[in-house]
Jmol script that loads the backbone (N, CA, C; Angstrom):
load data "model"
ATOM      1  N   UNK A   1       2.099  20.665 -11.967  1.00  0.00           N
ATOM      2  CA  UNK A   1       2.627  19.770 -11.409  1.00  0.00           C
ATOM      3  C   UNK A   1       3.215  18.536 -11.613  1.00  0.00           C
ATOM      4  N   UNK A   2       3.623  18.161 -11.323  1.00  0.00           N
ATOM      5  CA  UNK A   2       4.318  16.269 -11.340  1.00  0.00           C
ATOM      6  C   UNK A   2       3.513  15.001 -11.640  1.00  0.00           C
ATOM      7  N   UNK A   3       2.906  14.667 -11.869  1.00  0.00           N
ATOM      8  CA  UNK A   3       1.630  12.929 -11.772  1.00  0.00           C
ATOM      9  C   UNK A   3       2.664  12.487 -10.626  1.00  0.00           C
ATOM     10  N   UNK A   4       2.219  11.881  -9.202  1.00  0.00           N
ATOM     11  CA  UNK A   4       2.491  11.535  -7.899  1.00  0.00           C
ATOM     12  C   UNK A   4       2.634   9.512  -8.575  1.00  0.00           C
ATOM     13  N   UNK A   5       3.927   8.748  -8.219  1.00  0.00           N
ATOM     14  CA  UNK A   5       3.727   7.658  -7.967  1.00  0.00           C
ATOM     15  C   UNK A   5       2.706   6.552  -7.797  1.00  0.00           C
ATOM     16  N   UNK A   6       2.241   5.938  -8.101  1.00  0.00           N
ATOM     17  CA  UNK A   6       1.052   5.704  -7.474  1.00  0.00           C
ATOM     18  C   UNK A   6       2.092   3.840  -6.101  1.00  0.00           C
ATOM     19  N   UNK A   7       1.439   4.468  -5.439  1.00  0.00           N
ATOM     20  CA  UNK A   7       2.507   3.009  -4.168  1.00  0.00           C
ATOM     21  C   UNK A   7       1.950   1.945  -4.366  1.00  0.00           C
ATOM     22  N   UNK A   8       0.042   2.335  -4.066  1.00  0.00           N
ATOM     23  CA  UNK A   8      -0.674   1.086  -3.718  1.00  0.00           C
ATOM     24  C   UNK A   8      -2.317   1.929  -4.228  1.00  0.00           C
ATOM     25  N   UNK A   9      -2.857   0.302  -4.886  1.00  0.00           N
ATOM     26  CA  UNK A   9      -3.875   1.091  -5.255  1.00  0.00           C
ATOM     27  C   UNK A   9      -5.301   0.587  -3.625  1.00  0.00           C
ATOM     28  N   UNK A  10      -5.041   0.967  -2.699  1.00  0.00           N
ATOM     29  CA  UNK A  10      -5.432   0.470  -1.006  1.00  0.00           C
ATOM     30  C   UNK A  10      -4.631   1.017  -0.213  1.00  0.00           C
ATOM     31  N   UNK A  11      -5.436   1.499   0.822  1.00  0.00           N
ATOM     32  CA  UNK A  11      -4.839   2.891   1.349  1.00  0.00           C
ATOM     33  C   UNK A  11      -4.127   1.364   2.712  1.00  0.00           C
ATOM     34  N   UNK A  12      -3.404   2.690   3.615  1.00  0.00           N
ATOM     35  CA  UNK A  12      -2.797   1.668   4.590  1.00  0.00           C
ATOM     36  C   UNK A  12      -3.912   2.459   5.655  1.00  0.00           C
ATOM     37  N   UNK A  13      -4.459   0.875   6.383  1.00  0.00           N
ATOM     38  CA  UNK A  13      -5.441   1.639   7.879  1.00  0.00           C
ATOM     39  C   UNK A  13      -4.748   1.111   8.628  1.00  0.00           C
ATOM     40  N   UNK A  14      -5.031   1.741   9.925  1.00  0.00           N
ATOM     41  CA  UNK A  14      -3.801   1.835  10.904  1.00  0.00           C
ATOM     42  C   UNK A  14      -4.241   2.931  12.283  1.00  0.00           C
ATOM     43  N   UNK A  15      -3.672   1.871  13.231  1.00  0.00           N
ATOM     44  CA  UNK A  15      -4.261   2.817  14.380  1.00  0.00           C
ATOM     45  C   UNK A  15      -2.864   3.583  14.444  1.00  0.00           C
ATOM     46  N   UNK A  16      -2.760   5.316  14.406  1.00  0.00           N
ATOM     47  CA  UNK A  16      -2.401   5.751  14.924  1.00  0.00           C
ATOM     48  C   UNK A  16      -2.020   7.085  16.145  1.00  0.00           C
ATOM     49  N   UNK A  17      -1.162   6.774  17.106  1.00  0.00           N
ATOM     50  CA  UNK A  17      -0.829   7.706  18.340  1.00  0.00           C
ATOM     51  C   UNK A  17      -1.280   8.538  18.153  1.00  0.00           C
ATOM     52  N   UNK A  18      -1.356  10.139  19.064  1.00  0.00           N
ATOM     53  CA  UNK A  18      -1.549  11.151  18.957  1.00  0.00           C
ATOM     54  C   UNK A  18       0.195  11.560  18.703  1.00  0.00           C
ATOM     55  N   UNK A  19       0.688  12.685  17.715  1.00  0.00           N
ATOM     56  CA  UNK A  19       1.375  12.800  17.344  1.00  0.00           C
ATOM     57  C   UNK A  19       1.284  13.670  15.692  1.00  0.00           C
ATOM     58  N   UNK A  20       2.474  14.663  15.847  1.00  0.00           N
ATOM     59  CA  UNK A  20       3.077  14.355  14.084  1.00  0.00           C
ATOM     60  C   UNK A  20       3.368  13.396  13.186  1.00  0.00           C
ATOM     61  N   UNK A  21       2.687  13.601  12.048  1.00  0.00           N
ATOM     62  CA  UNK A  21       3.360  12.579  11.156  1.00  0.00           C
ATOM     63  C   UNK A  21       3.621  13.409   9.858  1.00  0.00           C
ATOM     64  N   UNK A  22       4.085  13.108   8.555  1.00  0.00           N
ATOM     65  CA  UNK A  22       4.519  13.388   7.529  1.00  0.00           C
ATOM     66  C   UNK A  22       3.905  12.349   6.054  1.00  0.00           C
ATOM     67  N   UNK A  23       2.713  12.530   5.365  1.00  0.00           N
ATOM     68  CA  UNK A  23       2.449  11.722   4.866  1.00  0.00           C
ATOM     69  C   UNK A  23       3.795  11.849   3.065  1.00  0.00           C
ATOM     70  N   UNK A  24       3.884  11.106   2.498  1.00  0.00           N
ATOM     71  CA  UNK A  24       4.823  11.133   1.444  1.00  0.00           C
ATOM     72  C   UNK A  24       3.819  11.604   0.249  1.00  0.00           C
ATOM     73  N   UNK A  25       3.751  12.540  -0.748  1.00  0.00           N
ATOM     74  CA  UNK A  25       3.500  12.885  -1.945  1.00  0.00           C
ATOM     75  C   UNK A  25       3.523  12.641  -3.546  1.00  0.00           C
ATOM     76  N   UNK A  26       4.885  11.947  -3.107  1.00  0.00           N
ATOM     77  CA  UNK A  26       5.958  12.065  -4.359  1.00  0.00           C
ATOM     78  C   UNK A  26       5.146  10.103  -4.900  1.00  0.00           C
ATOM     79  N   UNK A  27       5.356   9.541  -3.728  1.00  0.00           N
ATOM     80  CA  UNK A  27       4.663   8.123  -3.681  1.00  0.00           C
ATOM     81  C   UNK A  27       6.291   7.261  -4.087  1.00  0.00           C
ATOM     82  N   UNK A  28       7.261   7.524  -4.125  1.00  0.00           N
ATOM     83  CA  UNK A  28       8.576   7.248  -4.641  1.00  0.00           C
ATOM     84  C   UNK A  28       9.332   6.531  -2.836  1.00  0.00           C
ATOM     85  N   UNK A  29       8.603   7.031  -1.069  1.00  0.00           N
ATOM     86  CA  UNK A  29       8.955   6.417  -0.563  1.00  0.00           C
ATOM     87  C   UNK A  29       8.766   5.109  -0.350  1.00  0.00           C
ATOM     88  N   UNK A  30      10.098   5.073   0.422  1.00  0.00           N
ATOM     89  CA  UNK A  30      10.093   3.023   0.606  1.00  0.00           C
ATOM     90  C   UNK A  30       9.622   2.686   1.986  1.00  0.00           C
ATOM     91  N   UNK A  31       8.724   4.282   2.538  1.00  0.00           N
ATOM     92  CA  UNK A  31       8.373   3.783   3.884  1.00  0.00           C
ATOM     93  C   UNK A  31       7.126   4.401   3.948  1.00  0.00           C
ATOM     94  N   UNK A  32       5.838   3.967   3.193  1.00  0.00           N
ATOM     95  CA  UNK A  32       4.843   3.905   2.503  1.00  0.00           C
ATOM     96  C   UNK A  32       3.979   3.724   3.667  1.00  0.00           C
ATOM     97  N   UNK A  33       2.908   4.961   4.231  1.00  0.00           N
ATOM     98  CA  UNK A  33       2.792   6.252   3.411  1.00  0.00           C
ATOM     99  C   UNK A  33       3.265   6.805   4.022  1.00  0.00           C
ATOM    100  N   UNK A  34       4.078   7.215   4.561  1.00  0.00           N
ATOM    101  CA  UNK A  34       4.878   8.773   5.588  1.00  0.00           C
ATOM    102  C   UNK A  34       6.779   8.677   4.808  1.00  0.00           C
ATOM    103  N   UNK A  35       6.436   9.896   4.713  1.00  0.00           N
ATOM    104  CA  UNK A  35       7.965  10.199   4.190  1.00  0.00           C
ATOM    105  C   UNK A  35       9.173   9.880   4.565  1.00  0.00           C
ATOM    106  N   UNK A  36       9.614   9.876   3.407  1.00  0.00           N
ATOM    107  CA  UNK A  36      11.582   9.125   3.752  1.00  0.00           C
ATOM    108  C   UNK A  36      12.108   9.862   2.921  1.00  0.00           C
ATOM    109  N   UNK A  37      12.003  11.022   2.220  1.00  0.00           N
ATOM    110  CA  UNK A  37      12.647  11.961   1.769  1.00  0.00           C
ATOM    111  C   UNK A  37      13.192  11.444   0.761  1.00  0.00           C
ATOM    112  N   UNK A  38      12.794  10.765   0.188  1.00  0.00           N
ATOM    113  CA  UNK A  38      12.417   9.941  -1.619  1.00  0.00           C
ATOM    114  C   UNK A  38      12.340  11.116  -2.426  1.00  0.00           C
ATOM    115  N   UNK A  39      11.447  12.586  -1.767  1.00  0.00           N
ATOM    116  CA  UNK A  39      10.847  13.166  -2.783  1.00  0.00           C
ATOM    117  C   UNK A  39      12.516  14.600  -3.246  1.00  0.00           C
ATOM    118  N   UNK A  40      13.008  14.798  -2.395  1.00  0.00           N
ATOM    119  CA  UNK A  40      14.396  15.844  -2.477  1.00  0.00           C
ATOM    120  C   UNK A  40      14.931  15.569  -4.082  1.00  0.00           C
ATOM    121  N   UNK A  41      14.755  16.758  -4.616  1.00  0.00           N
ATOM    122  CA  UNK A  41      15.082  17.082  -6.296  1.00  0.00           C
ATOM    123  C   UNK A  41      14.297  17.700  -6.862  1.00  0.00           C
ATOM    124  N   UNK A  42      12.717  17.325  -6.091  1.00  0.00           N
ATOM    125  CA  UNK A  42      11.299  17.657  -6.820  1.00  0.00           C
ATOM    126  C   UNK A  42      10.394  18.163  -6.488  1.00  0.00           C
ATOM    127  N   UNK A  43       9.359  18.298  -7.289  1.00  0.00           N
ATOM    128  CA  UNK A  43       8.827  19.220  -6.351  1.00  0.00           C
ATOM    129  C   UNK A  43       7.528  19.050  -5.696  1.00  0.00           C
ATOM    130  N   UNK A  44       7.664  17.764  -5.001  1.00  0.00           N
ATOM    131  CA  UNK A  44       7.478  17.321  -3.858  1.00  0.00           C
ATOM    132  C   UNK A  44       7.881  17.946  -2.407  1.00  0.00           C
ATOM    133  N   UNK A  45       6.633  17.858  -1.860  1.00  0.00           N
ATOM    134  CA  UNK A  45       7.050  18.273  -0.680  1.00  0.00           C
ATOM    135  C   UNK A  45       5.514  17.434   0.544  1.00  0.00           C
ATOM    136  N   UNK A  46       6.445  17.218   1.179  1.00  0.00           N
ATOM    137  CA  UNK A  46       5.802  16.044   2.381  1.00  0.00           C
ATOM    138  C   UNK A  46       4.159  16.697   3.092  1.00  0.00           C
ATOM    139  N   UNK A  47       3.160  16.523   3.136  1.00  0.00           N
ATOM    140  CA  UNK A  47       2.330  16.709   3.824  1.00  0.00           C
ATOM    141  C   UNK A  47       2.120  16.303   5.431  1.00  0.00           C
ATOM    142  N   UNK A  48       2.566  17.531   6.164  1.00  0.00           N
ATOM    143  CA  UNK A  48       2.191  17.448   8.066  1.00  0.00           C
ATOM    144  C   UNK A  48       0.759  16.684   8.271  1.00  0.00           C
ATOM    145  N   UNK A  49       1.131  15.919   8.751  1.00  0.00           N
ATOM    146  CA  UNK A  49      -0.833  16.253   9.833  1.00  0.00           C
ATOM    147  C   UNK A  49      -0.737  16.081  11.093  1.00  0.00           C
ATOM    148  N   UNK A  50      -1.304  16.194  11.887  1.00  0.00           N
ATOM    149  CA  UNK A  50      -1.187  15.640  13.660  1.00  0.00           C
ATOM    150  C   UNK A  50      -2.835  15.467  13.345  1.00  0.00           C
ATOM    151  N   UNK A  51      -2.335  14.304  15.168  1.00  0.00           N
ATOM    152  CA  UNK A  51      -4.071  14.284  15.784  1.00  0.00           C
ATOM    153  C   UNK A  51      -3.852  14.288  16.820  1.00  0.00           C
ATOM    154  N   UNK A  52      -5.003  14.203  17.444  1.00  0.00           N
ATOM    155  CA  UNK A  52      -5.040  15.349  19.192  1.00  0.00           C
ATOM    156  C   UNK A  52      -5.016  14.153  19.985  1.00  0.00           C
ATOM    157  N   UNK A  53      -5.725  12.651  19.637  1.00  0.00           N
ATOM    158  CA  UNK A  53      -6.060  12.025  20.405  1.00  0.00           C
ATOM    159  C   UNK A  53      -5.789  10.359  19.480  1.00  0.00           C
ATOM    160  N   UNK A  54      -6.018   8.827  20.182  1.00  0.00           N
ATOM    161  CA  UNK A  54      -5.334   7.433  19.236  1.00  0.00           C
ATOM    162  C   UNK A  54      -6.030   8.128  18.392  1.00  0.00           C
ATOM    163  N   UNK A  55      -6.167   7.083  16.950  1.00  0.00           N
ATOM    164  CA  UNK A  55      -7.371   7.124  16.124  1.00  0.00           C
ATOM    165  C   UNK A  55      -7.075   6.226  15.103  1.00  0.00           C
ATOM    166  N   UNK A  56      -7.967   5.453  13.996  1.00  0.00           N
ATOM    167  CA  UNK A  56      -8.099   4.403  13.769  1.00  0.00           C
ATOM    168  C   UNK A  56      -8.054   5.328  11.851  1.00  0.00           C
ATOM    169  N   UNK A  57      -7.161   5.321  10.891  1.00  0.00           N
ATOM    170  CA  UNK A  57      -7.213   6.425  10.110  1.00  0.00           C
ATOM    171  C   UNK A  57      -7.008   5.444   8.616  1.00  0.00           C
ATOM    172  N   UNK A  58      -7.480   5.947   7.474  1.00  0.00           N
ATOM    173  CA  UNK A  58      -7.010   5.109   6.621  1.00  0.00           C
ATOM    174  C   UNK A  58      -6.060   6.283   5.587  1.00  0.00           C
ATOM    175  N   UNK A  59      -4.848   5.623   5.417  1.00  0.00           N
ATOM    176  CA  UNK A  59      -3.976   7.211   4.887  1.00  0.00           C
ATOM    177  C   UNK A  59      -3.652   6.895   3.535  1.00  0.00           C
ATOM    178  N   UNK A  60      -3.837   7.049   2.268  1.00  0.00           N
ATOM    179  CA  UNK A  60      -3.888   7.315   0.580  1.00  0.00           C
ATOM    180  C   UNK A  60      -2.425   6.685   0.548  1.00  0.00           C
ATOM    181  N   UNK A  61      -2.232   5.758  -0.341  1.00  0.00           N
ATOM    182  CA  UNK A  61      -1.622   5.165  -0.726  1.00  0.00           C
ATOM    183  C   UNK A  61      -1.355   5.375  -2.566  1.00  0.00           C
ATOM    184  N   UNK A  62      -2.217   5.694  -3.015  1.00  0.00           N
ATOM    185  CA  UNK A  62      -3.059   5.178  -4.827  1.00  0.00           C
ATOM    186  C   UNK A  62      -2.026   7.396  -4.934  1.00  0.00           C
ATOM    187  N   UNK A  63      -2.307   8.016  -3.410  1.00  0.00           N
ATOM    188  CA  UNK A  63      -1.905   9.942  -4.128  1.00  0.00           C
ATOM    189  C   UNK A  63      -2.535  10.517  -4.817  1.00  0.00           C
ATOM    190  N   UNK A  64      -3.772   9.718  -4.858  1.00  0.00           N
ATOM    191  CA  UNK A  64      -5.039  10.508  -6.157  1.00  0.00           C
ATOM    192  C   UNK A  64      -6.189  10.964  -4.832  1.00  0.00           C
ATOM    193  N   UNK A  65      -5.890  11.393  -3.966  1.00  0.00           N
ATOM    194  CA  UNK A  65      -7.084  11.162  -2.645  1.00  0.00           C
ATOM    195  C   UNK A  65      -7.014  12.771  -3.026  1.00  0.00           C
ATOM    196  N   UNK A  66      -8.581  13.326  -3.103  1.00  0.00           N
ATOM    197  CA  UNK A  66      -8.447  14.704  -2.309  1.00  0.00           C
ATOM    198  C   UNK A  66      -8.734  15.698  -1.071  1.00  0.00           C
ATOM    199  N   UNK A  67      -8.413  14.735  -0.071  1.00  0.00           N
ATOM    200  CA  UNK A  67      -8.300  14.636   0.995  1.00  0.00           C
ATOM    201  C   UNK A  67      -7.463  14.384   1.459  1.00  0.00           C
ATOM    202  N   UNK A  68      -6.133  14.521   1.017  1.00  0.00           N
ATOM    203  CA  UNK A  68      -4.708  13.884   1.846  1.00  0.00           C
ATOM    204  C   UNK A  68      -4.493  14.460   3.039  1.00  0.00           C
ATOM    205  N   UNK A  69      -4.113  13.991   4.017  1.00  0.00           N
ATOM    206  CA  UNK A  69      -3.595  11.797   3.537  1.00  0.00           C
ATOM    207  C   UNK A  69      -4.435  11.516   3.639  1.00  0.00           C
ATOM    208  N   UNK A  70      -5.786  11.576   4.101  1.00  0.00           N
ATOM    209  CA  UNK A  70      -7.089   9.890   4.114  1.00  0.00           C
ATOM    210  C   UNK A  70      -7.310  10.225   2.537  1.00  0.00           C
ATOM    211  N   UNK A  71      -7.137   8.164   2.713  1.00  0.00           N
ATOM    212  CA  UNK A  71      -8.630   8.425   1.891  1.00  0.00           C
ATOM    213  C   UNK A  71      -9.539   8.431   1.553  1.00  0.00           C
ATOM    214  N   UNK A  72      -9.823   8.705   0.434  1.00  0.00           N
ATOM    215  CA  UNK A  72     -11.357   9.285  -0.356  1.00  0.00           C
ATOM    216  C   UNK A  72     -11.796   8.273  -1.152  1.00  0.00           C
ATOM    217  N   UNK A  73     -11.328   7.146  -1.281  1.00  0.00           N
ATOM    218  CA  UNK A  73     -11.494   5.708  -1.880  1.00  0.00           C
ATOM    219  C   UNK A  73     -10.980   6.502  -4.036  1.00  0.00           C
ATOM    220  N   UNK A  74     -10.422   7.405  -4.047  1.00  0.00           N
ATOM    221  CA  UNK A  74     -10.254   7.637  -5.738  1.00  0.00           C
ATOM    222  C   UNK A  74      -9.101   6.612  -5.949  1.00  0.00           C
ATOM    223  N   UNK A  75      -9.054   5.409  -5.199  1.00  0.00           N
ATOM    224  CA  UNK A  75      -7.980   4.138  -5.506  1.00  0.00           C
ATOM    225  C   UNK A  75      -8.972   3.419  -6.608  1.00  0.00           C
ATOM    226  N   UNK A  76     -10.331   3.994  -6.202  1.00  0.00           N
ATOM    227  CA  UNK A  76     -10.824   2.873  -7.223  1.00  0.00           C
ATOM    228  C   UNK A  76     -11.518   3.023  -8.199  1.00  0.00           C
ATOM    229  N   UNK A  77     -11.214   4.690  -8.780  1.00  0.00           N
ATOM    230  CA  UNK A  77     -10.876   4.893 -10.106  1.00  0.00           C
ATOM    231  C   UNK A  77     -10.038   5.003 -10.459  1.00  0.00           C
ATOM    232  N   UNK A  78      -8.580   4.716 -10.828  1.00  0.00           N
ATOM    233  CA  UNK A  78      -7.710   4.351 -11.192  1.00  0.00           C
ATOM    234  C   UNK A  78      -7.778   2.906 -11.849  1.00  0.00           C
TER     235      UNK A  78
END
end "model"
wireframe off; spacefill off
backbone 0.3
color backbone group
């Protein structure tokens, strides 16, 4: 698997409403941390995630998390 681009070494902390979202896994999206289709033609695919209720989340931007799309602190080791 190719290595994704590090979009940022800090997560995006945000309150999200219930719904389905698509997290960028390639790091190339101009709409981080969400997919904008920049992965087209690569081995990467966005990761779909759904929230059932409004929730504050920390979405990974370094793309090294083991718990995608959520930050697990992996950026502190880069």
